[in-house]
C-alpha positions as MATLAB code, in Angstrom:
seq = 'MAVYEWRGITTSGKEVKGTRDADNQKALRAMLRREGIFVTQMLEEAQARVKKARDVDFGKYFRRVSPLQLALATKQLATLLKSGVPLVESLSALVDQMENPELKAALTQARDSVNEGNSFHDSLAKHPTIFKNLYVHMVEAGEASGTLELVLSRLAGFLENESKLQNKVTGALVYPVVLLAVTFITLTVMMTVVVPKVTAIFESFEQALPWYTRALIGTSDFFTSYWWAMALLIIGGGYGFHRWRNTEKGRARWDAFMIDVPVFGKLNLMASVARFARTLATLLTSGVALLNALEITRNVLGNVELMRVIEDARNSIREGESIAEPLKRSGRLPPIVTHMIAVGERSGQLEEMLENVADSYDQQVDNQVNVMTALLNPVMILVLAGIVICVIFPILMPLMRINEFVAGS';
ca = [
      25.945   -7.122   28.427;
      22.127   -7.074   28.490;
      19.582   -4.393   27.620;
      17.106   -3.413   30.364;
      13.916   -1.383   30.362;
      13.540    0.480   33.647;
      11.253    2.878   35.493;
      12.221    5.062   38.408;
      11.761    8.241   40.441;
      14.196   11.143   40.601;
      15.142   12.953   43.798;
      12.578   15.617   42.900;
       9.803   12.995   42.737;
       9.451   12.931   38.933;
       8.694    9.578   37.278;
      11.190    8.631   34.557;
      11.805    5.597   32.357;
      14.236    4.450   29.700;
      16.302    1.719   28.078;
      19.935    1.108   28.960;
      22.509   -1.660   28.745;
      24.441   -2.977   31.729;
      26.277   -6.088   32.900;
      23.492   -6.939   35.340;
      20.609   -5.399   37.260;
      22.793   -4.532   40.236;
      25.207   -2.579   38.047;
      22.345   -0.713   36.389;
      20.782    0.193   39.740;
      24.122    1.567   40.937;
      24.568    3.506   37.705;
      21.117    5.102   37.952;
      21.513    5.785   41.661;
      24.615    7.856   40.878;
      22.412    9.884   38.536;
      19.881   10.492   41.292;
      17.297    7.966   40.106;
      15.674    5.399   42.399;
      14.633    2.343   40.321;
      11.085    1.080   40.903;
      10.878   -1.470   38.083;
      13.460   -3.192   35.901;
      13.065   -5.888   33.270;
      15.463   -7.348   30.759;
      14.227   -6.473   27.300;
      13.271  -10.065   26.423;
      11.128  -10.240   29.570;
       9.658   -6.819   28.817;
       8.599   -7.987   25.362;
       6.827  -11.024   26.840;
       5.025   -8.787   29.345;
       3.967   -6.387   26.609;
       2.675   -9.279   24.527;
       0.393  -10.261   27.414;
      -0.829   -6.743   28.076;
      -3.090   -4.845   25.713;
      -1.079   -1.729   24.929;
      -3.011    0.785   22.858;
      -0.209    3.308   23.336;
       2.021    1.432   20.911;
      -0.026    2.797   18.020;
       1.044    6.309   19.020;
       4.726    5.449   19.637;
       5.674    4.474   16.120;
       8.803    5.898   14.596;
       7.855    8.606   12.097;
       9.907    9.173    8.917;
      10.981   12.570   10.246;
      12.253   11.058   13.513;
      14.204    8.445   11.578;
      15.540   11.105    9.195;
      16.767   13.231   12.114;
      18.480   10.257   13.769;
      20.078    9.282   10.442;
      21.352   12.810    9.874;
      22.828   12.971   13.381;
      24.558    9.625   12.887;
      25.997   10.808    9.559;
      27.320   13.968   11.238;
      29.024   11.953   13.981;
      30.656    9.609   11.467;
      31.850   12.529    9.322;
      33.507   13.963   12.441;
      35.587   10.809   12.773;
      33.687    9.240   15.675;
      33.680    5.391   15.448;
      30.358    3.717   14.606;
      29.759    2.097   18.007;
      30.569    5.320   19.843;
      28.363    7.285   17.440;
      25.474    4.917   18.096;
      26.012    5.260   21.863;
      25.844    9.051   21.591;
      22.703    8.759   19.486;
      21.031    6.387   21.957;
      21.774    8.676   24.924;
      19.876   11.607   23.423;
      17.092    9.600   21.738;
      13.565   10.302   23.059;
      11.452    7.852   21.047;
      11.477    4.577   23.079;
      10.991    2.315   20.052;
      13.856    3.864   18.101;
      16.022    4.042   21.212;
      15.595    0.302   21.884;
      16.279   -0.598   18.243;
      19.457    1.510   18.093;
      20.628    0.115   21.428;
      20.316   -3.436   20.129;
      21.957   -2.464   16.836;
      24.897   -0.922   18.713;
      25.362   -4.043   20.841;
      25.141   -6.235   17.738;
      27.807   -4.155   15.940;
      29.947   -4.253   19.065;
      29.785   -8.059   18.928;
      31.210   -8.048   15.399;
      28.077   -8.059   13.225;
      27.666   -5.702   10.292;
      25.603   -2.555   10.763;
      23.077   -3.419    8.041;
      22.491   -6.916    9.462;
      21.935   -5.364   12.884;
      19.360   -2.947   11.458;
      17.630   -5.704    9.481;
      16.502   -7.257   12.785;
      14.033   -4.355   13.141;
      12.100   -4.394    9.831;
       9.217   -2.289   11.164;
      11.602    0.643   11.696;
      14.362    0.097    9.138;
      12.797   -0.873    5.803;
      14.543   -2.769    2.999;
      15.493    0.518    1.364;
      17.286    1.691    4.500;
      19.079   -1.625    5.102;
      20.273   -2.015    1.496;
      21.594    1.530    1.340;
      23.519    1.033    4.588;
      24.872   -2.235    3.178;
      26.067   -0.422    0.042;
      27.658    2.305    2.177;
      29.493   -0.233    4.309;
      30.751   -2.108    1.227;
      32.037    1.086   -0.452;
      33.417    2.680    2.722;
      31.169    5.726    2.316;
      28.648    5.040    5.073;
      28.492    8.662    6.244;
      27.715    9.901    2.706;
      25.057    7.242    2.205;
      23.436    8.129    5.540;
      23.358   11.816    4.535;
      21.607   10.920    1.267;
      19.253    8.618    3.147;
      18.324   11.362    5.625;
      17.528   13.742    2.768;
      15.496   11.065    1.025;
      13.440   10.351    4.164;
      12.739   14.066    4.655;
      11.582   14.492    1.048;
       9.483   11.326    1.258;
       7.793   12.572    4.433;
       7.034   15.967    2.884;
       5.581   14.351   -0.247;
       3.426   11.973    1.793;
       2.125   14.823    3.950;
       1.186   16.840    0.860;
      -0.789   14.012   -0.730;
      -2.421   12.997    2.559;
      -3.408   16.603    3.267;
      -5.060   16.924   -0.131;
      -7.021   13.675    0.229;
      -7.994   13.942    3.902;
      -9.602   17.400    3.737;
     -12.595   16.535    1.504;
     -13.109   13.175    3.240;
     -13.268   14.773    6.690;
     -15.547   17.541    5.463;
     -17.937   15.054    3.848;
     -17.977   12.965    7.039;
     -18.823   16.027    9.144;
     -21.535   16.973    6.657;
     -23.052   13.489    6.801;
     -23.063   13.473   10.622;
     -24.614   16.945   10.754;
     -27.275   16.009    8.222;
     -28.110   12.824   10.147;
     -28.528   14.751   13.416;
     -30.755   17.323   11.733;
     -32.929   14.650   10.090;
     -33.340   12.531   13.202;
     -33.528   15.201   15.922;
     -34.192   18.722   14.646;
     -36.555   18.200   11.707;
     -39.039   15.872   13.520;
     -39.534   18.416   16.317;
     -40.150   21.301   13.902;
     -42.382   19.402   11.468;
     -44.531   18.089   14.345;
     -45.855   21.648   14.650;
     -47.091   21.635   11.046;
     -48.730   18.233   11.312;
     -50.814   19.406   14.296;
     -52.539   21.999   12.073;
     -53.826   19.304    9.671;
     -53.197   21.558    6.676;
     -51.804   20.591    3.267;
     -48.076   21.185    3.186;
     -45.944   21.970    0.123;
     -44.472   18.969   -1.681;
     -40.909   19.841   -0.682;
     -41.893   19.971    3.007;
     -43.639   16.609    2.704;
     -40.509   15.223    1.015;
     -38.369   16.502    3.883;
     -40.712   14.976    6.464;
     -40.658   11.643    4.615;
     -36.863   11.700    4.482;
     -36.706   12.550    8.174;
     -39.118    9.701    9.018;
     -36.968    7.306    7.014;
     -33.806    8.404    8.846;
     -35.551    8.114   12.211;
     -37.104    4.699   11.549;
     -34.294    3.011    9.655;
     -31.107    4.614   11.003;
     -30.015    1.199   12.268;
     -30.408   -0.311    8.794;
     -28.344    2.496    7.282;
     -25.658    2.019    9.935;
     -25.561   -1.731    9.229;
     -25.402   -1.026    5.495;
     -22.458    1.345    5.917;
     -20.578   -1.016    8.248;
     -21.313   -4.043    6.061;
     -20.334   -2.156    2.923;
     -17.098   -1.007    4.533;
     -16.284   -4.527    5.697;
     -17.094   -5.996    2.284;
     -14.946   -3.401    0.537;
     -12.084   -4.111    2.945;
     -12.301   -7.854    2.232;
     -12.439   -7.265   -1.531;
      -9.590   -4.748   -1.326;
      -7.368   -7.346    0.362;
      -7.824   -9.913   -2.416;
      -5.225   -9.998   -5.183;
      -7.733   -9.099   -7.889;
      -9.407   -6.417   -5.772;
      -6.087   -4.807   -4.829;
      -5.027   -4.672   -8.486;
      -8.311   -3.090   -9.622;
      -8.386   -0.579   -6.763;
      -4.782    0.517   -7.275;
      -5.399    0.927  -11.003;
      -8.507    2.994  -10.202;
      -6.495    5.176   -7.805;
      -4.230    6.380  -10.627;
      -7.012    6.591  -13.238;
      -9.714    8.408  -11.252;
     -10.159   12.026  -12.392;
      -8.307   14.745  -10.446;
      -7.000   12.609   -7.585;
      -5.628    9.944   -9.940;
      -3.261   12.447  -11.535;
      -2.071   13.552   -8.111;
      -1.457    9.945   -7.002;
       0.429    9.177  -10.217;
       2.654   12.246   -9.895;
       3.443   11.368   -6.279;
       4.292    7.775   -7.264;
       6.535    8.945  -10.131;
       8.390   11.283   -7.761;
       8.810    8.457   -5.216;
       9.991    6.042   -7.925;
      12.538    8.457   -9.400;
      13.960    9.654   -6.073;
      14.187    6.164   -4.573;
      15.922    4.714   -7.626;
      18.294    7.689   -7.871;
      19.208    7.444   -4.188;
      19.876    3.705   -4.414;
      21.952    3.931   -7.586;
      23.987    6.838   -6.201;
      24.668    4.801   -3.080;
      26.113    1.941   -5.126;
      23.194   -0.519   -5.123;
      23.059   -2.681   -8.273;
      20.372   -1.725  -10.794;
      18.248   -4.893  -10.524;
      18.348   -4.818   -6.721;
      17.563   -1.099   -6.768;
      14.520   -1.687   -8.997;
      13.282   -4.459   -6.698;
      13.550   -2.226   -3.634;
      11.912    0.655   -5.512;
       9.060   -1.611   -6.581;
       8.371   -2.556   -2.983;
       8.196    1.046   -1.712;
       5.691    2.221   -4.346;
       2.689    0.644   -2.617;
       0.601    0.502   -5.823;
       0.151   -2.954   -7.364;
      -0.357   -1.573  -10.878;
       2.885    0.407  -10.804;
       4.682   -2.452   -9.036;
       3.747   -4.668  -11.986;
       5.233   -2.108  -14.392;
       8.545   -2.059  -12.473;
       8.653   -5.871  -12.279;
       8.130   -6.122  -16.060;
      10.951   -3.618  -16.517;
      13.268   -5.720  -14.313;
      12.539   -8.827  -16.375;
      13.191   -6.933  -19.625;
      16.472   -5.527  -18.292;
      17.622   -9.055  -17.441;
      17.106   -9.902  -21.116;
      19.309   -6.997  -22.207;
      16.836   -4.158  -22.735;
      17.282   -0.608  -21.485;
      15.314    0.788  -18.540;
      13.321    3.322  -20.528;
      11.907    0.993  -23.199;
       9.796   -1.343  -21.008;
       8.645    1.614  -18.909;
       7.516    3.367  -22.080;
       5.672    0.255  -23.340;
       3.651    0.040  -20.120;
       1.919    3.341  -20.928;
       1.614    4.074  -17.202;
       4.432    6.597  -16.808;
       4.239   10.037  -18.452;
       6.182   10.184  -21.757;
       8.453   12.957  -20.470;
       9.633   10.653  -17.661;
      10.597    7.759  -19.941;
      12.242   10.220  -22.362;
      14.384   11.747  -19.596;
      15.359    8.271  -18.347;
      16.390    7.291  -21.884;
      18.520   10.443  -22.184;
      20.096    9.735  -18.805;
      20.984    6.177  -19.867;
      22.605    7.338  -23.107;
      24.588   10.106  -21.420;
      25.639    8.037  -18.404;
      23.876   10.463  -16.055;
      20.879    8.358  -15.086;
      21.065    9.254  -11.372;
      21.117   13.000  -12.066;
      18.254   12.692  -14.549;
      16.159   10.724  -12.044;
      16.811   13.415   -9.414;
      15.599   16.029  -11.901;
      12.447   14.001  -12.546;
      11.825   13.670   -8.804;
      12.347   17.399   -8.168;
      10.063   18.297  -11.073;
       7.228   16.028   -9.957;
       7.613   17.051   -6.313;
       7.005   20.611   -7.467;
       4.045   19.539   -9.607;
       2.507   17.688   -6.648;
       2.949   20.795   -4.522;
       1.300   22.990   -7.172;
      -1.521   20.496   -7.712;
      -2.241   20.288   -3.988;
      -2.345   24.091   -3.736;
      -4.727   24.336   -6.701;
      -6.970   21.548   -5.388;
      -7.099   23.093   -1.933;
      -7.958   26.490   -3.401;
     -10.772   24.949   -5.476;
     -12.072   22.560   -2.842;
     -12.750   25.275   -0.274;
     -15.417   27.154   -2.313;
     -16.788   23.918   -3.817;
     -17.318   22.328   -0.404;
     -18.822   25.543    0.937;
     -21.312   25.547   -1.967;
     -22.146   21.889   -1.310;
     -22.732   22.560    2.380;
     -24.815   25.632    1.533;
     -26.912   23.537   -0.856;
     -27.535   20.906    1.817;
     -28.503   23.551    4.374;
     -30.893   25.190    1.903;
     -32.493   21.815    1.099;
     -33.191   21.340    4.820;
     -34.010   24.911    5.888;
     -36.149   25.997    2.905;
     -38.895   23.339    3.368;
     -39.134   24.333    7.036;
     -38.897   28.090    6.552;
     -41.628   28.405    3.911;
     -44.422   26.852    6.031;
     -43.245   28.910    9.024;
     -43.813   32.071    6.985;
     -47.409   30.874    6.448;
     -48.003   29.865   10.051;
     -50.811   32.444   10.443;
     -52.690   30.853    7.528;
     -52.354   27.420    9.124;
     -53.615   28.734   12.473;
     -56.583   30.458   10.817;
     -57.410   27.378    8.785;
     -57.359   25.120   11.807;
];
């Protein structure tokens, strides 16, 4: 049985498309015809992939599977399995109602692979861009322990929490960046378009202008004459930073800076601690071995400095140490976190303690984002007001003396 990507037209004239498996093209055409769909194009998925590779498809960047979409699909699959529906049938039901084409194709292939006798986690591992190592290893642990539906429920909750945390941090960081970019663009337009037209009036009077007006005119002339050099400098600087950031040394220094920088560094660290604690707790609860769980957790952190801390902890644990001691020696994690982990190890409740750490730091991230947003609004307004004053004041003052300039000329 092959998987086909098809396009067609319904009896009402609406264009539709989808992915479906069938014995051959003739069988699929007959199947769709019974549903009132006239097929206009049909390709086996392997052929479709080759065609897509030849075509430039910018739409693929907008069709990615979001964490929330994956969480919803995972939750629905867990619900079907809890109801006693077999895995292959559950996957078929999930595929039939799936809207995202990328996720639909991946689940269709996974279902066919399971139907051929392969394990579910091996079938998912063939789509690493959608199902990360964390997802695959948790499914593997669920299959081995016979608790796949419980593991999928935990995984769905984890993905939802991860998405919420990421949105909070992104929202806090994006706002000032966007506002500064808009301010820079506005200032550039004023300096290159508005100010030259206004100041040309003053220059025609051949009168001495205040120093601040002359400074504004000089700045405007610089923007107008050398805007291309500034654009090249910004592009070149951005490219150079990107190249440096992709080197091993540059990545390490930048990631260390991102958790040490005032204000935002604390927010990034709290978000990383919450991600570390929740990921490790979810993996351990699902039955993944500690060393494997730490390796997976290290890979999802995304910060080289913190990844180094987790790798050092793994090496120390291999030599017989506890989890908390090497984490404490690193000096990167807050003392309260390492203390709670140590208590959890001694009491045999490490998973519960890690969940408590994750919940606590999720709440702290939420509070920090709210405080930062509340402070950033007036601060950015004051900055914008200051920029406007610096541009308007040098123009407004000579305008108030325009009669003197006319009389003097």
